[in-house]
C-alpha positions as CSV (number, residue, x, y, z in Angstrom):
1,M,2.5,51.9,20.9
2,G,2.0,55.4,19.5
3,K,4.1,58.5,19.6
4,K,4.2,60.2,22.9
5,R,3.0,63.8,23.0
6,I,4.6,66.5,25.1
7,C,2.7,69.6,26.3
8,F,4.4,72.6,24.7
9,V,3.6,74.7,27.8
10,C,4.8,72.6,30.8
11,S,6.8,69.9,28.9
12,A,4.8,67.1,30.6
13,V,4.5,63.8,28.7
14,I,0.9,63.3,27.8
15,E,0.3,59.5,28.3
16,N,-3.3,59.2,27.0
17,D,-5.5,61.1,24.5
18,D,-6.4,63.7,27.1
19,F,-5.0,66.7,25.2
20,E,-6.0,69.4,22.7
21,I,-4.1,71.0,19.9
22,N,-3.5,74.7,20.2
23,S,-4.9,76.3,17.0
24,E,-2.3,79.0,16.8
25,V,0.9,77.0,17.0
26,L,-0.6,73.5,16.2
27,L,1.1,71.9,19.2
28,A,-0.3,69.6,21.9
29,V,-1.4,71.2,25.2
30,C,-2.5,69.2,28.3
31,P,-5.8,69.9,30.1
32,R,-3.9,71.5,33.1
33,C,-2.3,74.2,30.9
34,K,-5.2,74.7,28.4
35,G,-6.6,78.3,28.5
36,T,-4.1,79.5,31.1
37,E,-2.0,82.6,31.1
38,N,1.1,80.4,30.7
39,E,-0.3,79.0,27.5
40,K,-0.9,82.5,26.1
41,K,2.6,83.6,27.0
42,K,4.2,80.5,25.4
43,V,2.2,81.1,22.2
44,E,3.4,84.7,22.1
45,E,7.0,83.5,22.7
46,Y,6.7,80.9,19.9
47,L,5.1,83.4,17.4
48,D,7.6,86.2,18.3
49,S,10.5,83.8,17.6
50,L,9.2,83.1,14.1
51,A,9.5,86.7,13.0
52,D,13.1,87.1,14.3
53,G,12.8,90.9,14.1
54,L,11.1,90.9,10.7
55,V,7.7,92.5,10.0
56,C,6.4,89.4,8.2
57,G,7.1,85.9,9.6
58,C,6.4,84.2,6.2
59,I,10.0,84.2,5.1
């Protein structure tokens, strides 16, 4: 039994191998959310939280 994956957009448990990895945040996304506006918004949210007000998020 493998590790269960969760879609980072809708938080649904992905039961089988029917998912992709978002190349920007390297998290699993289900086929229902892939390429949607919700996915784009969630990626922006995740990337914005990395910087925490800084110009560069590498710190």
